[in-house]
ZATI-963428 format. One record per residue (C-alpha): residue in three letters; x, z, y. Coordinates in Angstrom, 2 decimals. Layout:
   resn         X         Z         Y
    ala         X         Z         Y
...
REM end
This chain:
   resn         X         Z         Y
    unk     29.92      6.88     44.45
    unk     31.14      4.55     41.73
    unk     30.51      7.20     39.10
    unk     26.93      7.66     40.31
    unk     26.33      3.93     40.21
    unk     27.54      3.71     36.64
    unk     25.23      6.46     35.44
    unk     22.22      4.86     37.05
    unk     23.13      1.55     35.47
    unk     23.37      3.11     32.03
    unk     20.00      4.80     32.35
    unk     18.34      1.52     33.16
    unk     20.16     -0.23     30.31
    unk     18.96      2.32     27.77
    unk     15.41      1.88     28.96
    unk     15.79     -1.87     28.83
    unk     16.95     -1.73     25.24
    unk     13.87      0.17     24.12
    unk     11.40     -1.82     26.20
    unk     12.95     -5.03     24.92
    unk     11.33     -4.49     21.54
    unk      8.15     -6.61     21.31
    unk      4.96     -4.62     21.58
    unk      3.58     -6.31     18.47
    unk      6.17     -4.60     16.28
    unk      5.09     -1.44     14.55
    unk      6.87      1.83     15.21
    unk      8.60      1.59     11.86
    unk     10.07     -1.81     12.73
    unk     11.34     -0.46     16.03
    unk     13.08      2.42     14.27
    unk     14.68      0.05     11.79
    unk     16.05     -2.16     14.55
    unk     17.30      0.74     16.63
    unk     19.11      2.29     13.69
    unk     20.78     -0.99     12.86
    unk     22.29     -1.17     16.33
    unk     23.10      2.50     16.72
    unk     20.50      3.28     19.34
    unk     19.29      6.35     17.46
    unk     22.58      7.46     15.91
    unk     23.82      7.22     12.36
    unk     21.50      9.97     11.15
    unk     18.41      7.77     11.68
    unk     19.44      4.95      9.35
    unk     18.52      6.41      5.92
    unk     15.29      7.88      7.30
    unk     14.24      4.55      8.76
    unk     14.93      2.76      5.48
    unk     12.92      5.31      3.51
    unk      9.97      4.98      5.87
    unk      9.72      1.22      5.47
    unk     10.42      0.53      1.80
    unk      7.72      2.08     -0.41
    unk      4.12      2.68      0.71
    unk      2.61      5.89     -0.62
    unk      0.11      4.07     -2.83
    unk      2.92      2.11     -4.52
    unk      4.54      5.36     -5.60
    unk      1.33      7.02     -6.81
    unk      1.19      8.45    -10.33
    unk     -1.68      9.39    -12.61
    unk     -3.34     12.73    -13.23
    unk     -5.09     13.91    -16.38
    unk     -3.80     12.97    -19.82
    unk     -1.98      9.94    -18.37
    unk      0.31     12.41    -16.58
    unk      1.44     14.13    -19.79
    unk      4.98     13.50    -21.01
    unk      4.80     12.12    -24.55
    unk      5.85      9.21    -26.78
    unk      9.05      8.81    -24.74
    unk      7.13      8.22    -21.51
    unk      7.13     10.76    -18.66
    unk      3.74     10.38    -17.02
    unk      2.26      7.14    -15.71
    unk      3.65      5.57    -12.54
    unk      3.39      1.84    -13.28
    unk      5.81     -0.46    -11.51
    unk      7.13      2.17     -9.11
    unk     10.73      1.36     -8.26
    unk     10.26     -2.34     -8.92
    unk      9.69     -5.08     -6.39
    unk      6.38     -5.24     -4.52
    unk      4.99     -8.78     -4.84
    unk      1.81    -10.23     -3.37
    unk     -0.14    -12.78     -5.42
    unk     -3.05    -15.05     -4.58
    unk     -3.10    -17.39     -7.58
    unk     -3.68    -17.03    -11.30
    unk     -0.25    -18.49    -12.06
    unk      1.56    -15.91     -9.94
    unk     -0.55    -13.02    -11.22
    unk      0.19    -13.96    -14.83
    unk      3.87    -14.57    -14.09
    unk      4.48    -11.06    -12.76
    unk      2.00     -9.19    -14.99
    unk      3.68    -10.51    -18.14
    unk      7.27    -10.11    -16.91
    unk      9.66     -7.67    -18.54
    unk     10.76     -6.09    -15.25
    unk      8.71     -3.43    -13.42
    unk      6.56     -4.79    -10.60
    unk      3.98     -3.56     -8.13
    unk      1.64     -6.56     -8.00
    unk     -0.69     -6.75     -5.00
    unk     -3.72     -9.01     -5.48
    unk     -4.53    -10.24     -1.98
    unk     -7.61    -12.37     -2.59
    unk    -10.05    -13.67     -5.18
    unk     -8.47    -15.03     -8.36
    unk    -10.72    -16.92    -10.79
    unk     -9.74    -16.85    -14.45
    unk     -9.39    -20.24    -16.13
    unk    -10.71    -20.68    -18.74
    unk    -13.57    -18.25    -18.29
    unk    -13.04    -15.06    -20.26
    unk     -9.25    -15.21    -20.03
    unk     -7.53    -11.83    -20.33
    unk     -3.98    -11.63    -18.98
    unk     -1.63     -9.86    -21.40
    unk     -0.08     -7.17    -19.20
    unk      3.44     -5.95    -20.05
    unk      4.74     -2.39    -19.63
    unk      5.79     -0.86    -16.29
    unk      3.29     -2.60    -14.06
    unk      1.05     -1.64    -11.20
    unk     -1.69     -4.18    -10.49
    unk     -3.48     -3.21     -7.30
    unk     -5.97     -4.88     -4.99
    unk     -5.05     -5.26     -1.33
    unk     -7.66     -3.12      0.38
    unk    -11.06     -4.39     -0.71
    unk     -9.91     -8.01     -0.97
    unk     -8.46     -8.07     -4.49
    unk    -10.91     -9.59     -6.97
    unk    -10.64    -10.95    -10.51
    unk    -13.55    -13.23    -11.40
    unk    -14.53    -14.41    -14.88
    unk    -11.91    -12.53    -16.89
    unk     -9.71     -9.47    -17.02
    unk     -6.65     -7.78    -18.54
    unk     -5.45     -7.01    -22.06
    unk     -2.92     -4.28    -22.96
    unk     -1.60     -4.69    -26.50
    unk      0.10     -2.47    -29.03
    unk      2.87     -0.35    -27.51
    unk      2.28     -1.43    -23.93
    unk      2.75      1.61    -21.72
    unk      3.07      2.85    -18.14
    unk      0.46      0.55    -16.61
    unk     -1.73      1.17    -13.55
    unk     -4.76     -1.03    -12.79
    unk     -6.10      0.06     -9.45
    unk     -8.30     -0.87     -6.50
    unk     -9.61     -4.13     -7.94
    unk    -13.02     -5.71     -8.32
    unk    -13.26     -7.27    -11.80
    unk    -16.54     -9.11    -12.34
    unk    -18.72    -11.87    -13.68
    unk    -17.61    -13.06    -17.08
    unk    -21.24    -12.74    -18.18
    unk    -22.16    -15.74    -20.34
    unk    -25.95    -15.51    -20.21
    unk    -26.63    -13.31    -23.26
    unk    -27.25     -9.61    -22.62
    unk    -26.16     -8.27    -26.00
    unk    -23.45    -10.89    -26.45
    unk    -21.82    -10.97    -29.90
    unk    -19.83    -14.17    -29.35
    unk    -17.82    -13.57    -26.19
    unk    -15.42    -10.60    -26.30
    unk    -14.74    -10.86    -22.60
    unk    -13.93     -7.46    -21.14
    unk    -12.74     -6.37    -17.73
    unk     -9.99     -4.21    -19.28
    unk     -9.23     -4.03    -23.01
    unk     -6.52     -1.82    -24.54
    unk     -5.46     -2.02    -28.19
    unk     -2.84      0.61    -29.04
    unk     -1.52      1.10    -25.49
    unk     -0.47      4.44    -24.04
    unk     -0.01      5.97    -20.60
    unk     -2.52      3.88    -18.69
    unk     -4.26      4.77    -15.42
    unk     -7.44      2.89    -14.41
    unk     -8.40      4.01    -10.91
    unk    -10.67      3.06     -7.97
    unk    -11.94     -0.20     -9.46
    unk    -15.33     -1.91     -9.24
    unk    -16.19     -3.24    -12.73
    unk    -19.43     -5.15    -13.29
    unk    -21.38     -7.90    -15.04
    unk    -19.05     -8.78    -17.89
    unk    -19.93    -10.59    -21.13
    unk    -18.85     -7.64    -23.29
    unk    -17.51     -4.26    -22.14
    unk    -16.24     -3.12    -18.78
    unk    -13.55     -0.96    -20.42
    unk    -12.63     -0.97    -24.12
    unk    -10.09      1.65    -25.26
    unk     -9.37      0.77    -28.87
    unk     -7.05      1.28    -31.83
    unk     -5.50      4.63    -30.87
    unk     -4.95      3.91    -27.20
    unk     -3.95      7.29    -25.79
    unk     -2.75      9.19    -22.72
    unk     -5.37      7.36    -20.72
    unk     -6.93      8.44    -17.41
    unk     -9.98      6.64    -15.99
    unk    -10.88      7.90    -12.50
    unk    -12.90      7.01     -9.42
    unk    -14.32      3.74    -10.77
    unk    -17.72      2.12    -10.30
    unk    -19.11      0.78    -13.58
    unk    -22.34     -1.09    -12.90
    unk    -24.80     -3.67    -14.23
    unk    -23.54     -4.11    -17.77
    unk    -24.74     -3.63    -21.32
    unk    -21.67     -1.85    -22.72
    unk    -19.82      0.13    -20.07
    unk    -16.98      2.05    -21.72
    unk    -16.31      2.11    -25.44
    unk    -13.62      4.27    -27.07
    unk    -12.61      4.14    -30.71
    unk    -12.29      1.34    -33.30
    unk    -10.00      3.53    -35.38
    unk    -10.04      5.92    -38.33
    unk     -7.36      8.08    -36.70
    unk     -8.13     10.98    -34.42
    unk     -5.14     10.93    -32.10
    unk     -6.28      9.69    -28.68
    unk     -6.15     11.89    -25.56
    unk     -8.32     10.68    -22.68
    unk     -9.39     12.00    -19.25
    unk    -12.46     10.54    -17.50
    unk    -13.36     11.91    -14.07
    unk    -15.17     11.01    -10.84
    unk    -16.62      7.76    -12.15
    unk    -20.02      6.32    -11.25
    unk    -21.95      4.88    -14.21
    unk    -24.90      3.09    -12.63
    unk    -27.36      0.80    -14.39
    unk    -25.36      0.51    -17.60
    unk    -27.29      0.51    -20.85
    unk    -24.89      2.05    -23.38
    unk    -21.36      3.43    -23.93
    unk    -21.39      5.67    -20.87
    unk    -18.91      6.37    -22.45
    unk    -19.10      6.41    -26.24
    unk    -16.06      8.26    -27.63
    unk    -15.36      7.81    -31.35
    unk    -12.58      9.76    -33.10
    unk    -10.92     11.02    -29.93
    unk     -8.70     14.08    -30.38
    unk     -9.18     15.31    -26.81
    unk    -11.84     13.77    -24.55
    unk    -12.07     15.52    -21.18
    unk    -14.95     14.36    -18.97
    unk    -15.63     16.01    -15.61
    unk    -17.30     15.32    -12.26
    unk    -18.80     12.00    -13.36
    unk    -22.08     10.69    -11.94
    unk    -24.43      8.96    -14.39
    unk    -27.45      7.31    -12.75
    unk    -30.27      5.19    -14.19
    unk    -32.74      3.83    -11.64
    unk    -36.41      3.74    -12.65
    unk    -38.35      0.48    -12.77
    unk    -35.37     -1.89    -13.20
    unk    -34.54     -4.38    -15.94
    unk    -31.77     -2.08    -17.28
    unk    -32.64      1.17    -19.02
    unk    -29.88      3.45    -20.23
    unk    -30.14      4.26    -23.95
    unk    -27.93      7.34    -23.64
    unk    -25.24      8.95    -21.52
    unk    -22.09     10.65    -22.85
    unk    -21.71     10.32    -26.63
    unk    -19.25     12.24    -28.86
    unk    -18.93     10.31    -32.13
    unk    -17.08     10.82    -35.39
    unk    -14.51     13.60    -35.21
    unk    -14.27     13.60    -31.43
    unk    -13.66     16.85    -29.58
    unk    -15.17     16.59    -26.10
    unk    -15.20     18.91    -23.08
    unk    -17.86     17.94    -20.53
    unk    -17.75     19.71    -17.15
    unk    -19.56     19.67    -13.80
    unk    -21.06     16.20    -14.17
    unk    -24.37     15.02    -12.72
    unk    -26.99     13.14    -14.76
    unk    -29.91     11.49    -12.99
    unk    -32.82      9.62    -14.59
    unk    -31.21      9.14    -18.01
    unk    -32.82      9.41    -21.42
    unk    -30.62     11.27    -23.91
    unk    -27.99     12.24    -21.34
    unk    -25.59     14.00    -23.78
    unk    -25.51     13.39    -27.52
    unk    -23.13     14.08    -30.43
    unk    -22.66     13.33    -34.08
    unk    -22.84     16.31    -36.48
    unk    -19.10     15.87    -37.15
    unk    -18.14     15.99    -33.46
    unk    -17.51     19.00    -31.23
    unk    -18.91     18.98    -27.70
    unk    -18.68     21.82    -25.19
    unk    -20.57     21.68    -21.88
    unk    -19.90     23.65    -18.69
    unk    -21.70     23.46    -15.35
    unk    -23.47     20.09    -15.69
    unk    -26.66     19.22    -13.78
    unk    -29.54     17.17    -15.16
    unk    -32.18     15.67    -12.83
    unk    -35.20     13.74    -14.18
    unk    -33.60     13.37    -17.61
    unk    -35.30     13.41    -21.00
    unk    -34.50     13.38    -24.70
    unk    -31.38     14.71    -26.36
    unk    -29.04     17.03    -24.48
    unk    -26.66     18.51    -27.04
    unk    -23.58     20.64    -27.43
    unk    -21.87     22.56    -30.19
    unk    -18.63     23.24    -31.99
    unk    -15.16     24.23    -30.80
    unk    -13.27     21.79    -28.61
    unk    -10.12     22.58    -26.56
    unk     -8.92     23.91    -23.21
    unk     -7.89     21.02    -20.91
    unk     -5.77     23.35    -18.76
    unk     -3.43     23.78    -21.69
    unk     -2.39     20.14    -21.10
    unk     -2.56     19.62    -17.30
    unk     -3.85     21.16    -14.08
    unk     -7.03     19.94    -12.43
    unk     -9.66     21.08     -9.92
    unk    -13.40     20.87    -10.51
    unk    -15.84     19.90     -7.76
    unk    -19.24     21.61     -7.86
    unk    -21.77     19.53     -9.77
    unk    -24.10     19.57     -6.76
    unk    -21.47     17.73     -4.70
    unk    -20.77     15.05     -7.30
    unk    -23.34     12.34     -6.33
    unk    -22.32     12.20     -2.67
    unk    -18.62     12.52     -3.36
    unk    -18.48      9.95     -6.14
    unk    -20.75      7.41     -4.44
    unk    -18.62      7.52     -1.30
    unk    -15.23      7.70     -3.02
    unk    -15.43      5.52     -6.13
    unk    -14.34      1.89     -6.12
    unk    -11.75      0.01     -4.04
    unk    -10.40      1.68     -0.88
    unk     -9.22     -0.14      2.22
    unk     -6.18      2.15      2.51
    unk     -4.81      1.26     -0.95
    unk     -2.71     -1.83     -1.57
    unk     -2.04     -2.80      2.02
    unk      1.54     -4.04      2.41
    unk      3.06     -3.60      5.89
    unk      5.07     -6.29      7.61
    unk      8.14     -4.07      7.34
    unk      8.43     -4.14      3.57
    unk      7.17     -7.71      3.25
    unk      9.58     -9.22      5.81
    unk     12.75     -7.14      6.17
    unk     14.29     -9.79      8.46
    unk     11.55     -9.34     11.07
    unk     13.60     -6.98     13.28
    unk     16.39     -9.56     13.55
    unk     13.95    -12.33     14.44
    unk     12.37    -10.26     17.18
    unk     15.48     -8.59     18.57
    unk     15.76     -7.83     22.31
    unk     17.36    -10.37     24.61
    unk     21.11    -10.70     24.04
    unk     21.92     -9.19     27.44
    unk     21.19     -5.75     25.94
    unk     24.11     -6.11     23.55
    unk     26.72     -5.41     26.24
    unk     25.59     -1.76     26.08
    unk     26.71     -1.69     22.45
    unk     30.10     -3.15     23.38
    unk     30.59     -0.52     26.09
    unk     29.69      2.27     23.62
    unk     32.39      0.96     21.28
    unk     35.01      0.94     24.07
    unk     35.44     -2.81     24.28
    unk     34.04     -3.08     27.80
    unk     34.27     -0.77     30.74
    unk     31.34      0.24     32.97
    unk     29.71     -2.60     34.88
    unk     29.31     -2.17     38.65
    unk     25.80     -2.09     40.00
    unk     26.30     -3.30     43.53
    unk     24.07     -6.37     43.18
    unk     21.05     -4.36     42.12
    unk     21.52     -1.79     44.93
    unk     21.83     -4.56     47.51
    unk     18.57     -6.18     46.38
    unk     16.69     -2.88     46.56
    unk     17.95     -2.08     50.08
    unk     17.35     -5.55     51.49
    unk     13.98     -6.06     49.78
    unk     15.24     -9.26     48.13
    unk     13.39    -10.30     44.98
    unk     15.17    -11.21     41.77
    unk     15.47    -14.99     41.51
    unk     13.18    -16.88     39.14
    unk     14.64    -17.95     35.82
    unk     14.67    -21.61     36.83
    unk     17.42    -20.82     39.38
    unk     19.30    -18.56     37.02
    unk     19.45    -21.40     34.46
    unk     21.71    -23.30     36.84
    unk     24.42    -20.72     36.26
    unk     24.12    -21.20     32.50
    unk     23.87    -17.52     31.57
    unk     20.26    -17.06     30.53
    unk     19.81    -15.80     26.96
    unk     18.67    -18.59     24.69
    unk     21.03    -21.24     26.07
    unk     23.70    -20.53     23.44
    unk     26.07    -18.59     25.71
    unk     26.96    -14.94     25.26
    unk     26.38    -13.09     28.56
    unk     28.71    -10.29     27.53
    unk     31.99    -10.58     29.42
    unk     35.06    -10.17     27.22
    unk     37.44     -7.34     28.08
    unk     40.53     -8.48     29.98
    unk     43.16     -6.75     32.13
    unk     42.49     -6.65     35.88
    unk     44.86     -6.05     38.75
    unk     45.04     -2.45     39.92
    unk     42.34     -1.61     42.43
    unk     40.33     -4.74     41.62
    unk     36.71     -4.15     40.64
    unk     35.26     -6.22     37.82
    unk     32.06     -8.05     38.55
    unk     29.44     -8.58     35.90
    unk     28.49    -12.16     35.00
    unk     25.00    -11.43     36.33
    unk     26.45    -10.41     39.72
    unk     28.47    -13.61     40.02
    unk     25.79    -16.06     38.98
    unk     23.16    -14.45     41.20
    unk     25.49    -14.87     44.18
    unk     26.10    -18.51     43.20
    unk     22.41    -19.13     42.82
    unk     21.69    -17.83     46.31
    unk     24.06    -20.42     47.76
    unk     22.20    -23.19     45.92
    unk     18.72    -21.84     46.46
    unk     16.85    -23.90     49.08
    unk     14.40    -21.02     49.64
    unk     17.11    -18.62     50.84
    unk     20.05    -20.79     51.90
    unk     22.91    -19.76     54.14
    unk     20.77    -17.75     56.55
    unk     19.87    -15.20     53.91
    unk     23.49    -15.10     52.73
    unk     24.81    -14.48     56.29
    unk     22.17    -11.81     56.95
    unk     23.26     -9.99     53.78
    unk     26.87    -10.16     54.97
    unk     25.96     -8.60     58.32
    unk     24.08     -5.80     56.60
    unk     27.05     -5.06     54.36
    unk     29.36     -5.01     57.38
    unk     27.11     -2.54     59.28
    unk     26.90     -0.24     56.25
    unk     30.70     -0.34     55.79
    unk     31.32      0.40     59.51
    unk     28.92      3.39     59.41
    unk     30.71      5.15     56.52
REM end
């Protein structure tokens, strides 16, 4: 009988340990806590840690030319492996973006640049990512200087440095400007209404991928060049150029410019009229594939010195120049990629470009690793751990069986406090192991203080105690 009682007790204790975890905790937090206390075995500990340390978006890496190993850099992965920090102020954003260590910097709100037009000088090995759709940079942007590499700018809205002049020659205020950087990935951003360009890739910036961005309501969307060298390698795919007048993009002296699955749209009857679409300038070699052009004048143009090869593009309500010619290159010689049909591009790009709610969201697990300790189960569950380690023997279960048979309800906590054993009062309810006389059964602290409480309880008193004694006597006599 004693053996049966012990097994039942252990089953309830295991259930109590799991139920003791607060419902508000995520599954990952529960696994972390259980592994720490051995509830799931030693094998679970490394798996739990891996599941709660790095979100998938923080470990993302670029495709296209930004994925190519070159110049001593193996692909583009930003601050992966560095600390994940959340910023809500300009001071914190600048502190981490300019630091020498790798960081994944999560922008969790709207940050206004002061003074207007300020461009933060980003250092190498950084990921700057908006938290869902909340991350916004207003009135300024980012600058990547000579030699800066391995940078990801992702899932942000960067807007409104416009200074009141449409073709502004005085304010060089861009959303993102790169002068001589390499291995940069610009992805899933919303860029609009800046004083100068939305993206400027200048002075031999190379191994650049620009993907899944919305570029809207601006005079100069995306300029590439400002160099006499023809060394840059750039991939531009799944971007939405909408109501932008020029540089959509304009690629000057680019060794390999690969553009595919972009959507260029100019709405009729608005104050902004696109002057042209994709433009291959200077000695650029451009491959243009499966893109969709709607409502543009001069959708594809090239200089006589440039090479431009088109495949599978669609043109709807366009007019003017639509050019191709020369020998370019095969993008698949540099990286793998998959083309979407041009007919699917408008719907796919309009629904997929710009910030995503699933990117940049930091879970409570990685942000507050001490959370499992703060929300641990009540200390009474710890005696199971002591028994597993051999420091305590099995605890009899006679008190619980007696209550079930007699129909007695467990006493309220206010009566249990009188015995001084409730968790939270500073006392450890786990009884320390000690030798007992042969044949003597140990009683758990809970068994003793419940019996003491019944003697003091005015609702039960001695009558209930005597009735319980008579029932025990009858059961003993009937064995």
